[in-house]
FIVO-709100 format. One line per field, with one value per residue: residue number from 1; residue in one letter; x, y, z of N, C-alpha, C in turn. Coordinates in steps of 0.05 Angstrom, whole numbers, plus 5000, padded with zeros to 4 digits. Atoms other than C-alpha are relative to their C-alpha. Layout:
// residues N
i NUM,...
aa A,...
n_u X,...
n_v Y,...
n_w Z,...
ca_u X,...
ca_v Y,...
ca_w Z,...
c_u X,...
c_v Y,...
c_w Z,...
//
This chain:
// residues 421
i 1,2,3,4,5,6,7,8,9,10,11,12,13,14,15,16,17,18,19,20,21,22,23,24,25,26,27,28,29,30,31,32,33,34,35,36,37,38,39,40,41,42,43,44,45,46,47,48,49,50,51,52,53,54,55,56,57,58,59,60,61,62,63,64,65,66,67,68,69,70,71,72,73,74,75,76,77,78,79,80,81,82,83,84,85,86,87,88,89,90,91,92,93,94,95,96,97,98,99,100,101,102,103,104,105,106,107,108,109,110,111,112,113,114,115,116,117,118,119,120,121,122,123,124,125,126,127,128,129,130,131,132,133,134,135,136,137,138,139,140,141,142,143,144,145,146,147,148,149,150,151,152,153,154,155,156,157,158,159,160,161,162,163,164,165,166,167,168,169,170,171,172,173,174,175,176,177,178,179,180,181,182,183,184,185,186,187,188,189,190,191,192,193,194,195,196,197,198,199,200,201,202,203,204,205,206,207,208,209,210,211,212,213,214,215,216,217,218,219,220,221,222,223,224,225,226,227,228,229,230,231,232,233,234,235,236,237,238,239,240,241,242,243,244,245,246,247,248,249,250,251,252,253,254,255,256,257,258,259,260,261,262,263,264,265,266,267,268,269,270,271,272,273,274,275,276,277,278,279,280,281,282,283,284,285,286,287,288,289,290,291,292,293,294,295,296,297,298,299,300,301,302,303,304,305,306,307,308,309,310,311,312,313,314,315,316,317,318,319,320,321,322,323,324,325,326,327,328,329,330,331,332,333,334,335,336,337,338,339,340,341,342,343,344,345,346,347,348,349,350,351,352,353,354,355,356,357,358,359,360,361,362,363,364,365,366,367,368,369,370,371,372,373,374,375,376,377,378,379,380,381,382,383,384,385,386,387,388,389,390,391,392,393,394,395,396,397,398,399,400,401,402,403,404,405,406,407,408,409,410,411,412,413,414,415,416,417,418,419,420,421
aa M,A,R,K,I,G,S,R,Y,T,A,H,Q,I,L,G,R,G,S,A,G,T,V,W,L,G,E,G,P,E,G,P,V,A,V,K,L,L,R,E,D,L,A,S,D,Q,D,L,V,E,R,F,V,Q,E,R,S,A,L,L,C,L,D,H,P,R,V,V,G,V,R,D,L,V,V,D,G,N,D,L,A,L,V,M,D,L,V,R,G,T,D,L,R,T,R,L,E,H,E,R,R,L,A,P,L,A,A,A,A,I,A,A,D,I,A,D,G,L,A,A,A,H,A,A,G,I,V,H,R,D,V,K,P,E,N,V,L,L,D,A,L,A,P,E,G,P,G,G,A,P,P,A,L,L,T,D,F,G,V,A,K,L,I,D,S,P,S,R,T,R,A,T,S,I,I,G,T,P,D,Y,L,A,P,E,I,V,E,G,L,P,P,R,A,S,V,D,I,Y,A,L,A,T,V,L,Y,E,L,L,A,G,F,T,P,F,G,G,G,H,P,G,A,V,L,R,R,H,V,T,E,T,V,A,P,L,P,G,I,P,D,E,L,W,Q,L,I,H,Q,C,L,A,K,A,P,A,S,R,L,R,A,V,E,V,A,A,R,L,R,E,L,L,P,A,L,E,G,L,P,P,L,D,I,D,E,Q,S,E,E,L,Y,E,D,E,P,L,A,D,S,H,T,P,H,D,P,H,A,P,H,G,T,N,T,H,A,V,P,A,Q,R,G,G,A,V,P,L,V,H,S,G,A,G,P,D,A,N,R,D,T,H,T,S,M,R,V,P,G,A,D,E,L,A,G,G,A,H,G,T,A,R,T,P,R,A,V,G,E,A,R,A,G,S,A,R,H,R,A,A,E,R,R,R,R,L,K,M,G,A,A,A,L,L,A,A,V,V,L,A,V,G,G,W,L,A,T,S,D,D,E,T,G,S,L,P,M,P,S,A,G,Y,S,P,Q
n_u 4977,4976,4978,4976,4991,4973,4992,5007,5029,5020,5026,5021,5027,5003,5017,5011,4986,4999,4989,4971,4993,5017,4991,5004,4994,4976,4986,4971,4986,5009,5029,5017,4993,5015,4982,5010,4986,5006,5008,4978,4988,4983,4977,4983,4987,4974,4997,5016,4987,4977,5011,5011,4977,4989,5018,5002,4990,5016,5026,4996,4993,5023,5012,5016,5026,5022,4993,4998,4971,4990,4980,4981,5006,4991,4997,4994,5011,5022,5014,4991,5020,4995,5010,5007,5014,5028,5017,5027,5021,5012,4988,5017,5020,5022,5015,5016,5022,5021,5010,5003,4983,4993,5002,4975,4979,4987,4987,4976,4982,4989,4983,4976,4984,4988,4980,4977,4986,4987,4978,4978,4991,4987,4974,4982,4998,5019,5026,5019,5011,5026,5015,5028,5012,4993,4973,5000,5010,5010,4992,5023,4992,4988,5020,5011,4991,5021,5024,5003,4985,4977,4975,4997,4973,4997,4987,4993,4978,4981,5011,5004,4974,4991,5015,4995,4972,4998,5005,5029,5017,4988,5001,5028,5018,4998,5008,5014,5029,5009,5013,4982,4975,4994,4999,4974,4997,5015,4985,4975,4977,4992,5013,4985,5016,5025,5022,5013,5016,5024,5016,5011,5022,5023,5012,5014,5024,5018,5010,5020,5022,5011,4992,4976,5007,4998,5006,5025,4999,4977,4975,4989,5014,4990,4973,5003,5011,4978,4983,5014,5022,4995,5015,5023,4999,5017,5014,5004,4976,4986,4985,4972,4997,5003,4976,4978,5005,4997,4971,4987,5010,4990,4989,4970,4989,4986,5019,5011,4986,4984,5014,4998,5017,5027,5005,5001,5023,5024,5002,5008,5029,5017,5020,5022,5017,5013,5029,5012,5010,4993,5013,5026,5000,5005,4977,4994,5023,5002,4995,4971,4988,5023,4990,4986,5017,5007,4998,5026,5004,5011,4979,4984,4971,4983,4974,4979,4999,4976,5001,5008,5020,5026,5014,5028,5002,4988,5000,4979,4980,4992,4972,4986,4977,5006,4984,4989,5011,5029,5008,5028,5008,4993,4983,5013,4984,4993,4984,4981,4973,4980,5012,4983,5017,4986,4999,5016,4986,5007,5026,5020,5002,5012,5028,5021,5007,4986,5017,5021,4993,5024,5008,5019,5026,5019,5009,5024,4998,4986,4974,4998,4987,5008,5023,5024,5000,5007,5028,5015,4998,5018,5028,5004,5002,5026,5021,4997,5009,5029,5011,4996,5019,5027,5001,5002,5027,5018,4995,5010,5029,5008,4995,5020,5026,4999,4999,5027,5019,4994,5007,5029,5014,5017,4990,4999,5024,4998,4991,5021,5010,5004,5024,5001,5024
n_v 5004,4988,5018,4987,5006,4992,4986,4971,4996,5015,5002,4998,5007,5009,4983,5015,5025,5006,5026,5000,4996,4984,4973,4990,4973,5003,4977,5001,4977,4974,4998,5022,5012,5024,5023,5023,5024,5021,5025,5015,5017,4984,4993,5023,5006,4987,4986,4975,4982,4988,4981,4978,4983,4987,4979,4980,4974,4988,4992,4978,4976,4991,4978,4984,4993,5017,5028,5006,5005,5022,4989,5020,5028,5014,5029,5006,5026,5008,4976,4986,4978,4974,4977,4979,4976,5003,4982,5000,4997,5026,5008,4995,5021,4992,4978,5011,5015,4981,4982,5016,4988,4972,4981,5002,4982,5013,5024,4993,4988,5022,5015,4984,5003,5027,4999,4986,5019,5021,4988,4999,5027,5010,4987,5014,5028,5017,5005,5007,5026,5006,4975,5005,4981,5006,4990,4971,4988,4972,4985,4984,4976,4981,4985,5014,4992,4997,5017,5009,5025,4996,5010,5029,5011,5028,5015,5028,5004,5021,5024,5020,5010,5017,5025,5015,5009,5025,5023,5001,5002,5015,4986,5002,4986,4971,4987,4975,4998,5005,4978,4979,5012,4994,5024,5012,5016,5024,5017,5010,4983,4986,4974,4975,4977,4999,5014,4981,4981,5015,5001,4973,4995,5016,4987,4976,5010,5008,4976,4987,5018,5016,5027,5002,5007,5029,5015,5015,5029,5015,4987,5009,4986,4972,5000,5003,4975,4980,5007,5004,4981,4971,4985,4986,4971,4988,4977,4978,4987,4988,5019,5000,5017,5028,5008,5005,5026,5021,5004,5013,5028,5014,5026,4998,4982,4977,4980,4985,4976,5002,4989,4971,4990,5003,4979,4974,4998,4999,4973,4983,5005,4994,4979,5009,5018,4984,5000,5024,5018,5028,5011,5013,5026,5022,5011,5028,5018,5012,5029,5005,4996,5004,5008,4978,4984,4974,4978,4990,4974,4982,4993,4978,5005,4986,4996,5005,5028,5012,5013,5028,5004,5004,4981,5007,5024,4994,4971,4984,4992,4974,4995,5025,5002,5012,5024,5001,5022,5002,5016,5008,5022,5026,4998,4994,5014,4983,4976,5006,4992,5020,5027,5017,5013,5014,4986,5016,5009,4985,5008,4988,4972,4996,5009,4980,4980,4974,4976,5003,4986,4988,4977,4982,5000,4984,5010,5018,5019,5024,5004,5023,5023,5003,5017,4984,4998,5026,5004,4983,5012,5023,4990,4990,5023,5013,4984,5002,5027,5001,4985,5015,5023,4989,4993,5024,5011,4983,5005,5027,4999,4983,5016,5022,4989,4991,5024,5012,4982,5001,5026,5005,4975,4996,5014,5029,5015,5017,5027,5021,5007,4975,4986,4973,4998
n_w 4984,5012,5005,5010,5027,4999,4976,5001,5005,4985,5013,4979,5008,5028,5017,5023,5008,5029,5007,4995,4972,4983,4996,4973,4992,4984,4990,5004,4988,5011,4997,5010,5025,5008,5002,5015,4991,5019,4988,4989,5020,5016,4984,4997,5026,5000,5026,4999,4981,5013,5019,4984,4992,5025,5008,4979,5008,5021,4989,4981,5016,5016,4984,5017,4986,5008,4992,4971,4995,4984,4981,4991,5004,4976,5000,4972,4994,5018,5008,5025,5000,5013,4984,5020,4991,4993,5015,4989,5021,5009,5026,5024,5002,4982,5013,5022,4989,4991,5022,5025,5020,4994,5022,5016,4990,4976,5009,5014,4980,4984,5018,5004,4976,5001,5021,4989,4982,5017,5015,4981,4995,5025,5002,4982,5008,4984,5012,4978,5007,4989,4998,4998,4981,4972,4994,5003,4976,5004,4976,4992,4986,5019,5015,5023,5026,5020,4997,4972,4995,4982,5013,5001,4996,5007,4979,5004,5018,4993,4987,5021,5008,4978,4999,5024,5001,5014,4983,4993,5024,5022,5026,5010,4982,5000,4976,5006,4997,5027,5014,5007,5011,5028,5016,5001,4975,5004,5019,4988,5004,4976,4996,5003,4992,5016,4987,4981,5016,5007,4976,4994,5019,4991,4977,5009,5013,4979,4986,5017,5007,4978,5003,5016,5028,5006,4976,4998,5005,4990,5006,5025,5022,4999,5012,5029,5012,5002,5023,5025,5005,5001,4980,5011,4994,4980,5010,4982,4991,5023,5016,4993,4977,5008,5015,4981,4987,5020,5006,4977,4999,5024,4995,5004,4979,5012,5010,4977,4991,4975,4977,5000,5022,4991,4980,5014,5017,4983,4988,5022,5006,4977,5005,5017,4985,4979,5001,5011,4979,5003,5023,4996,5014,4982,4985,5005,4998,4974,5002,5001,4973,4982,4974,4988,4983,5011,4981,4990,5011,4979,4981,5011,5004,4981,5012,4981,4993,5009,5026,4998,4981,5011,4983,4996,4984,4974,4995,5012,4982,5010,4994,5000,5018,5026,5006,5027,5015,4998,4976,5003,4983,5012,5024,5025,5019,5022,4993,4979,5007,5004,5006,5017,5020,5021,5025,5020,5024,5025,5010,4983,5006,5026,5000,4993,5020,4998,5000,4980,4976,4988,5016,4986,5013,4986,4975,5001,5023,4992,5013,5017,4987,4973,4996,5007,5029,5011,4994,5019,5026,5000,5003,5027,5018,4995,5012,5029,5007,4998,5022,5025,5000,5005,5028,5015,4997,5015,5028,5007,5000,5023,5025,5002,5008,5028,5018,5000,5014,5029,5012,5000,5005,4976,4977,5004,4995,4977,5006,5000,4973,4984,5008,4989,4984
ca_u 7928,7992,8051,8122,8144,8219,8253,8223,8148,8088,8024,7961,7900,7882,7854,7843,7862,7882,7908,7980,7975,7945,7948,7956,7952,8021,8066,8138,8192,8161,8088,8030,8044,8009,8043,8030,8049,8056,8029,8072,8080,8109,8155,8182,8202,8276,8276,8221,8258,8320,8278,8245,8313,8336,8274,8283,8325,8282,8217,8246,8270,8202,8181,8123,8060,8016,8048,8038,8110,8145,8183,8215,8218,8224,8252,8250,8243,8176,8155,8161,8129,8124,8118,8082,8054,7986,7934,7867,7808,7781,7799,7771,7734,7694,7675,7653,7610,7573,7568,7571,7603,7636,7626,7677,7714,7726,7743,7794,7825,7834,7863,7912,7936,7947,7984,8030,8047,8060,8104,8148,8151,8167,8222,8252,8246,8188,8126,8065,8031,7967,7934,7861,7811,7829,7901,7882,7873,7834,7863,7803,7844,7873,7837,7791,7812,7772,7701,7707,7755,7803,7877,7890,7951,7974,7994,8019,8080,8125,8077,8059,8132,8148,8093,8111,8178,8204,8197,8123,8098,8111,8121,8049,8020,8004,7996,7945,7873,7835,7794,7856,7908,7940,7937,8012,8009,7955,7999,8057,8102,8142,8108,8133,8109,8056,8016,8004,7978,7929,7905,7898,7855,7812,7803,7785,7734,7705,7700,7660,7617,7609,7638,7703,7706,7724,7701,7646,7639,7694,7765,7786,7733,7757,7829,7807,7768,7830,7866,7810,7758,7756,7732,7663,7658,7629,7574,7567,7640,7683,7716,7785,7775,7750,7809,7857,7823,7820,7894,7914,7873,7910,7928,7999,8039,8079,8015,7997,8016,8068,8045,8071,8033,7969,7974,7987,7931,7880,7895,7888,7818,7794,7763,7722,7694,7669,7595,7585,7542,7557,7541,7469,7485,7470,7515,7545,7495,7468,7475,7551,7563,7503,7547,7578,7551,7516,7531,7474,7449,7418,7483,7519,7591,7641,7703,7741,7727,7788,7804,7771,7721,7652,7615,7546,7563,7604,7603,7643,7709,7718,7791,7811,7874,7877,7898,7933,7893,7820,7784,7718,7677,7694,7740,7723,7747,7748,7783,7824,7895,7949,7904,7946,7918,7940,7962,7909,7934,7933,7872,7834,7852,7829,7762,7697,7662,7698,7668,7629,7662,7613,7575,7544,7470,7408,7384,7334,7355,7376,7450,7463,7478,7449,7395,7344,7364,7358,7289,7265,7291,7253,7189,7199,7211,7148,7106,7134,7121,7050,7037,7066,7023,6960,6976,6986,6919,6883,6915,6898,6825,6819,6850,6803,6742,6765,6779,6711,6675,6712,6694,6619,6600,6563,6572,6592,6534,6517,6548,6507,6462,6459,6392,6387,6319
ca_v 6796,6835,6799,6819,6823,6823,6868,6935,6923,6901,6877,6895,6879,6838,6882,6831,6763,6745,6686,6707,6724,6768,6843,6873,6942,6951,6999,7015,7064,7118,7105,7064,7017,6962,6894,6841,6775,6721,6651,6602,6555,6612,6632,6561,6561,6576,6595,6646,6674,6685,6718,6760,6786,6799,6841,6882,6938,6948,6951,6998,7046,7050,7118,7153,7190,7142,7079,7051,7053,6991,7011,6946,6871,6826,6756,6729,6655,6634,6706,6736,6805,6868,6932,6986,7055,7059,7090,7111,7102,7044,7005,7012,6946,6970,7034,6995,6949,7010,7051,6996,7043,7112,7174,7177,7237,7201,7136,7168,7208,7144,7107,7165,7159,7084,7097,7146,7093,7041,7089,7098,7023,7006,7058,7021,6955,6929,6897,6894,6834,6839,6907,6903,6944,6906,6931,7004,7044,7110,7160,7188,7241,7274,7328,7301,7303,7310,7284,7278,7220,7214,7202,7130,7090,7024,6971,6899,6910,6849,6800,6765,6758,6730,6678,6659,6628,6568,6522,6538,6539,6496,6519,6498,6543,6617,6664,6721,6742,6715,6777,6820,6773,6795,6745,6734,6710,6661,6635,6624,6682,6720,6781,6849,6920,6913,6864,6919,6965,6911,6902,6977,6983,6926,6963,7028,6989,6960,7028,7054,6992,6958,6893,6869,6858,6784,6762,6715,6640,6589,6616,6573,6606,6675,6658,6635,6699,6741,6705,6695,6750,6824,6876,6904,6981,7022,7069,7138,7157,7202,7165,7187,7152,7089,7088,7092,7033,6993,7004,6984,6920,6900,6827,6845,6874,6919,6954,6979,7047,7056,7076,7147,7155,7129,7178,7237,7221,7208,7276,7309,7278,7300,7367,7331,7284,7339,7331,7263,7217,7144,7101,7076,7005,6938,6909,6840,6784,6757,6685,6694,6715,6685,6660,6728,6769,6833,6900,6927,6987,7015,7018,7084,7082,7099,7130,7119,7045,7000,6974,6907,6918,6891,6953,6923,6862,6892,6960,7013,7030,7104,7125,7053,7030,7004,6931,6911,6850,6835,6809,6785,6733,6678,6662,6689,6643,6698,6752,6717,6744,6700,6643,6587,6561,6512,6544,6523,6484,6512,6471,6498,6569,6560,6531,6568,6620,6685,6753,6732,6779,6814,6866,6927,6931,6969,6963,6905,6870,6798,6784,6736,6667,6681,6637,6694,6702,6627,6626,6684,6648,6585,6625,6659,6592,6562,6621,6617,6542,6550,6604,6561,6501,6544,6571,6501,6478,6538,6525,6451,6463,6518,6473,6415,6459,6490,6421,6394,6454,6449,6375,6378,6451,6443,6415,6341,6291,6252,6184,6119,6103,6176,6212,6287,6275
ca_w 1676,1662,1631,1615,1543,1543,1594,1572,1560,1600,1567,1606,1565,1504,1449,1394,1366,1295,1257,1270,1343,1397,1405,1474,1502,1531,1567,1550,1571,1526,1544,1517,1459,1420,1427,1375,1406,1354,1365,1405,1346,1306,1362,1366,1292,1291,1217,1230,1290,1248,1193,1246,1270,1198,1185,1248,1219,1157,1197,1250,1195,1162,1189,1154,1178,1140,1170,1240,1265,1291,1354,1372,1358,1418,1420,1491,1505,1475,1463,1393,1390,1349,1391,1352,1359,1392,1346,1376,1330,1290,1228,1158,1161,1221,1185,1124,1167,1193,1129,1075,1026,1028,0987,0930,0961,1028,0993,0948,1006,1047,0987,0975,1047,1039,0974,1010,1062,1008,0969,1031,1043,0970,0970,1029,0993,1036,1005,1051,1018,1058,1043,1063,1105,1169,1163,1153,1217,1220,1270,1307,1344,1282,1242,1188,1116,1051,1055,1131,1125,1184,1166,1147,1170,1143,1193,1198,1154,1152,1184,1119,1101,1169,1166,1095,1112,1073,1133,1141,1069,1008,0937,0924,0978,0980,1038,1036,1038,0977,0960,0953,0922,0857,0799,0798,0871,0853,0796,0844,0826,0879,0909,0887,0899,0845,0888,0939,0883,0861,0933,0943,0880,0906,0972,0936,0893,0957,0991,0932,0916,0983,0957,0926,0850,0852,0921,0942,0950,0960,0965,0906,0862,0885,0866,0796,0784,0799,0742,0691,0700,0683,0732,0720,0715,0771,0748,0778,0787,0742,0685,0708,0775,0742,0694,0753,0788,0724,0709,0780,0773,0709,0705,0682,0741,0695,0672,0742,0769,0823,0893,0887,0821,0852,0910,0864,0815,0870,0902,0834,0828,0897,0874,0821,0874,0920,0936,0902,0945,0959,0898,0893,0870,0899,0952,0955,0945,1010,0984,0977,1050,1086,1143,1157,1216,1195,1228,1271,1233,1297,1335,1328,1303,1357,1326,1391,1395,1390,1320,1310,1366,1350,1375,1366,1408,1465,1500,1464,1496,1487,1483,1473,1437,1367,1360,1297,1276,1263,1325,1298,1335,1286,1229,1161,1106,1055,1095,1148,1150,1122,1099,1072,1007,0953,0888,0835,0776,0705,0687,0748,0732,0661,0682,0690,0648,0633,0646,0708,0758,0805,0765,0798,0785,0805,0876,0884,0819,0830,0817,0760,0789,0857,0888,0880,0807,0794,0828,0785,0723,0742,0751,0685,0649,0682,0659,0589,0588,0612,0560,0505,0526,0528,0459,0433,0461,0431,0363,0365,0382,0330,0277,0293,0289,0224,0193,0214,0187,0120,0111,0128,0121,0188,0256,0260,0257,0320,0325,0317,0376,0398,0396,0403,0434
c_u 5025,5022,5023,5006,5029,5006,4989,4969,4983,4973,4978,4974,4999,4980,4988,5017,4998,5013,5030,5007,4979,5011,4992,5004,5023,5011,5030,5014,4990,4970,4985,5009,4980,5020,4987,5017,4993,4994,5025,5013,5018,5026,5020,5014,5026,5005,4985,5013,5023,4990,4990,5023,5011,4982,4999,5008,4982,4973,5003,5006,4977,4984,4985,4974,4977,5005,5001,5028,5005,5022,5021,4991,5013,5001,5010,4987,4979,4985,5014,4979,5010,4988,4996,4987,4971,4984,4972,4980,4988,5014,4979,4978,4976,4983,4983,4976,4977,4988,4996,5017,5005,4995,5027,5023,5014,5015,5027,5021,5014,5019,5026,5019,5014,5022,5026,5016,5014,5024,5025,5012,5014,5027,5021,5004,4982,4974,4981,4989,4973,4984,4970,4988,5008,5028,5003,4987,4993,5005,4978,5008,5012,4978,4991,5010,4977,4977,4995,5015,5023,5026,5001,5029,5000,5016,5006,5021,5018,4989,4996,5026,5011,4986,5007,5029,5001,4993,4971,4982,5015,4998,4972,4980,5004,4989,4986,4971,4987,4989,5020,5026,5003,5003,5027,5006,4986,5015,5027,5025,5007,4987,5018,4981,4973,4977,4986,4982,4973,4981,4988,4977,4975,4987,4985,4973,4980,4989,4978,4975,4987,5007,5025,4994,5000,4993,4974,5003,5025,5026,5013,4987,5009,5027,4998,4991,5022,5016,4984,4980,5009,4982,4977,5000,4981,4986,4999,5025,5013,5017,5029,5005,4997,5024,5023,4996,5004,5029,5014,4991,5009,5011,5031,5011,5012,4981,4988,5017,5017,4985,5001,4983,4971,4992,4996,4974,4974,4996,4992,4970,4982,4980,4976,4980,4983,4970,4987,4991,5011,4985,4974,4999,4996,5025,5004,4975,4999,5006,5030,5012,4979,5010,5014,4981,4996,5003,4972,4997,4990,5021,5017,5029,5016,5028,5023,5002,5025,4996,4994,4978,4973,4981,4970,4996,5011,4999,5024,5020,5012,5029,5017,5023,4992,5017,5006,4991,4970,4993,4971,4993,5007,5017,4984,5017,5009,5019,5019,5028,5017,4988,5018,4983,5018,4999,4984,5017,4991,4973,4978,4997,4987,4971,4981,4996,5015,4979,4979,5008,4975,4994,4981,4974,4981,4991,4975,5002,5016,5026,5000,5015,4992,4975,4974,4998,4991,4970,4983,5001,4982,4971,4994,4997,4973,4978,5001,4990,4970,4986,5002,4980,4972,4997,4997,4972,4980,5003,4989,4970,4990,5004,4980,4973,5000,4999,4972,4981,5005,4989,4969,4984,4981,5013,5001,4973,5003,5008,4976,4992,4994,4976,5000,4975,5006
c_v 5011,4979,5016,4991,5010,5014,5029,5004,4982,5001,4998,4987,4990,5017,4985,4975,4997,4974,4998,5003,5017,5028,5009,5030,4999,5027,4996,5024,5027,5003,4977,4991,4978,4978,4977,4976,4977,4973,4984,4982,5015,5007,4977,4992,5016,5016,5027,5020,5014,5021,5025,5020,5014,5023,5024,5028,5014,5010,5024,5026,5010,5021,5019,5006,4982,4970,4998,4991,4975,5010,4980,4972,4985,4970,4992,4974,4991,5024,5011,5022,5023,5022,5023,5024,4994,5021,4998,5006,4973,4992,5004,4980,5007,5022,4990,4984,5018,5016,4986,5010,5030,5017,5000,5018,4987,4975,5006,5012,4978,4984,5015,4997,4973,4999,5014,4981,4978,5011,5001,4972,4989,5013,4988,4971,4981,4998,4991,4973,4994,5026,4993,5019,4994,5011,5030,5012,5029,5015,5019,5026,5021,5015,4985,5012,5005,4981,4990,4975,5006,4989,4970,4992,4971,4985,4971,4996,4977,4975,4978,4987,4981,4973,4983,4992,4973,4976,4996,4996,4985,5017,5000,5015,5030,5011,5027,4998,4998,5024,5020,4990,5006,4974,4986,4984,4974,4980,4991,5017,5015,5027,5024,5023,5002,4985,5018,5020,4986,4998,5027,5007,4984,5013,5025,4992,4993,5024,5013,4982,4986,4971,4999,4990,4970,4982,4985,4971,4988,5014,4992,5014,5029,5001,4997,5025,5021,4995,5002,5022,5029,5015,5015,5030,5008,5024,5022,5013,5012,4979,4999,4982,4971,4990,4994,4973,4977,4994,4986,4972,4984,4973,5000,5019,5025,5022,5017,5024,4993,5015,5030,5012,4999,5022,5027,5003,5001,5028,5020,4998,5010,5023,4991,4982,5014,4999,4975,4982,4972,4987,4985,4975,4979,4991,4971,4982,4986,4970,4995,5002,4994,4992,5023,5016,5027,5021,5009,5029,5020,5008,5022,4992,5016,5003,4995,4971,4987,4987,4971,4994,4997,5018,4994,4975,5005,5030,5013,5008,5026,5005,4975,5000,4984,4975,4998,4976,5001,4982,4993,4976,4973,5004,5006,4989,5018,5023,4995,5007,4975,4972,4985,4984,4987,5017,4984,4993,5016,4993,5012,5029,5006,4993,5022,5020,5025,5022,4999,5014,5015,5027,5018,5002,5017,4987,4983,4980,4977,4998,4974,4978,4996,4982,5015,5003,4974,4995,5016,4988,4976,5009,5010,4977,4986,5016,4998,4973,4997,5015,4985,4976,5010,5008,4976,4987,5016,4994,4973,4999,5015,4985,4978,5011,5009,4977,4988,5016,4999,4974,4997,5025,5006,4986,4970,4987,4983,4972,4980,4994,5025,5014,5027,5004,4992
c_w 4985,4996,4988,4972,4997,5027,5001,4999,5018,4985,5021,4992,4971,4985,4977,4994,4970,4995,5006,5029,5014,5004,5028,5001,5020,5009,4997,5012,4991,5001,4988,4972,4994,4996,4986,5006,4982,5014,5009,4979,4980,5014,5003,4974,4998,4975,5001,5019,4987,4979,5014,5007,4975,4991,5019,4990,4979,5011,5019,4985,4984,5016,4981,5014,4993,5005,5030,5006,5017,5018,5007,4992,5023,4996,5028,5007,4979,4989,4975,4995,4984,5019,4981,5013,5006,4985,5012,4978,4994,4974,4978,4997,5018,4989,4977,5010,5009,4977,4973,4977,5006,4976,4985,5011,5024,4992,4986,5019,5016,4983,4995,5024,5000,4979,5009,5017,4984,4985,5018,5004,4975,4996,5018,4994,5015,4985,5023,4997,5012,5004,4998,5021,5029,5008,4995,5025,4995,5027,5008,5014,4982,4985,4975,4974,4981,5004,5029,5007,5019,4986,5003,5003,4994,5021,4991,4978,5010,5010,4979,4992,5021,5000,4976,4998,4987,5017,5006,4976,4979,4975,4988,5017,4996,5026,4993,5006,4973,4985,4988,4987,4970,4984,5000,5026,4997,4981,5011,4996,5025,5002,4997,5007,4986,5013,5020,4985,4993,5024,5007,4981,5008,5025,4992,4986,5022,5016,4985,4996,5024,4998,4983,4972,4994,5023,4999,4995,5011,4993,4973,4976,4999,4986,4969,4987,4997,4974,4974,4993,4998,5019,4986,5008,5022,4989,5021,5010,4975,4985,5008,5025,4993,4984,5018,5013,4980,4993,5023,5004,4975,5008,4999,5021,4988,4991,5022,5006,5024,5022,5000,4978,5008,5019,4986,4983,5016,5012,4978,4994,5023,4995,4983,5014,5021,4996,4989,5023,4997,4976,5007,4983,5021,5013,4994,5004,5027,4999,5001,5028,5022,5028,5015,5018,4987,5021,5008,4991,5021,5020,4989,4999,5020,4989,5019,5008,4989,4973,5004,5020,4987,5017,5004,5017,5028,5005,4987,5021,4990,5009,5000,4980,4975,4997,4971,4984,5003,5023,4999,5017,4989,4976,4975,4978,4977,5007,5022,4992,4997,4997,4982,4981,4979,4975,4979,4976,4976,4990,5017,4994,4974,5000,5006,4977,5004,5001,5021,5027,5010,4985,5015,4985,5016,5026,4997,4978,5009,4985,4984,5015,5029,5002,4992,4970,4988,5005,4981,4972,4998,4997,4972,4980,5003,4987,4970,4990,5001,4977,4974,4998,4995,4971,4982,5001,4983,4970,4991,4998,4976,4974,4997,4992,4971,4981,4999,4984,4969,4988,4998,4994,5023,5023,4995,5007,5025,4992,5003,5029,5016,4989,5013,5017,5028
//
C-alpha cells in the first residue's frame, strides 16, 4: 500500500526491515528513490529529531561516487525518513553468503572503494560508525572493476550517530555491531575516524577469510577479544597486503592508516593480486554460528536482486531496488545494526586467555576450542589412557614373572592340597 512521506515523496513497496526502521521503494520529483523510514519510537524522540535536523546539511553535502547519496531528510508528524539514491544490485553480505570468500583482487578492489567513500566522509567531518558488509552496496549496472568486482558504495551514513543520542543511550552503553567494533569504542571512548578504518580492515579480513577475526559466540566475548586478542595472520596473501590489514587492526587508533592512505595502498597492491584464487582455509566454526541460516549453495546468485533479499527463500526480483538495511528473516545477535550493549568493565576486559583470536587453519582441521576439537581431544586422551593402562599391566605381569623366576629358578610350586594329577 502506497503512503506519503512528507509532501514530495510516495513510498510504494517495502524492500527491507532493519533495527532502525524500514526501507521503502519510493518515488520523488526526480524519479525513484530509497526511503528509510525510522521506527516510530525514534520519530517520537524530540532530542533525536533535533539531532536529525542538525545533521541534515552535513549528510546532504556528502557527495561522492563511492557513497550512496542522501537526497533529503523528512520530518513530518510521526515520520522521520532519509531519502537516498536508489542503487540497483545487492549488498556485500549477500555476495559473501553465496561465495563465502572472495579472491584477493576482488576483495582489495571493494575495500579500496569503501576506503574512498570513507576518505570523503572523514574530510567532511563525518564518521560512519557502522562499516560492515550489510552497509556496502554493489552496483550491478556499473562496469565491473578489478577481479570482476562491481563498484562498491557505502550507505547508512549518519544513522548510528542519530540512534546514539544522549537521551537513548547511557554512558555505560555502546552502539554498533560487535564483530566490527574498534577497541576504543568497547572501552567507552568517543568514536573518531579511526574506528571506521578498524571496521574496514575487519571487512577486508572477512572478505578474504570468510569469517571475522574476533567474531563468534556471545557478543560480550566478541567485545573482549577486540580489546585483548591479537589478530591471527592470513596465509596465502602477499605480505604487503597482510601488513596493511594488521596495521589497520592496531589496538591504538593513532597507529592505523587514514582512509585515503588505505585506498592508495590497496590500489598499488592490485597488480600483485592478479590471478590469486580465494584462500583455501577453513571457514568459521559451525559451532559458533549454529543458529544462523546457511545460504543455499544450489541457488544462483542474482546480481539484480534487491540488497538484503534472501534469494534462496523468495523469488529473485530482477531489476529491483536496493534497500539500505539488512532484511534477514530473523535478528542476528552478532551482526544486527546498532545493537545496544553494556560497556564491559575493566575486570571483564582483562579476563580470558590471550592469543585466542580465530586462527586460520587447514580445511577439515578442528578449530581449537570448538565442540569437534574438544571431542577429538577426549578421544585422544582416552586412547592415551588405555595405552598407558595396557603398558602398566604388561609391565606388572612381566615383573611378577621375572621375580618368581629369580626366587625359585623354576615355575612356582603348586599350593597345598593341589594335585597336578
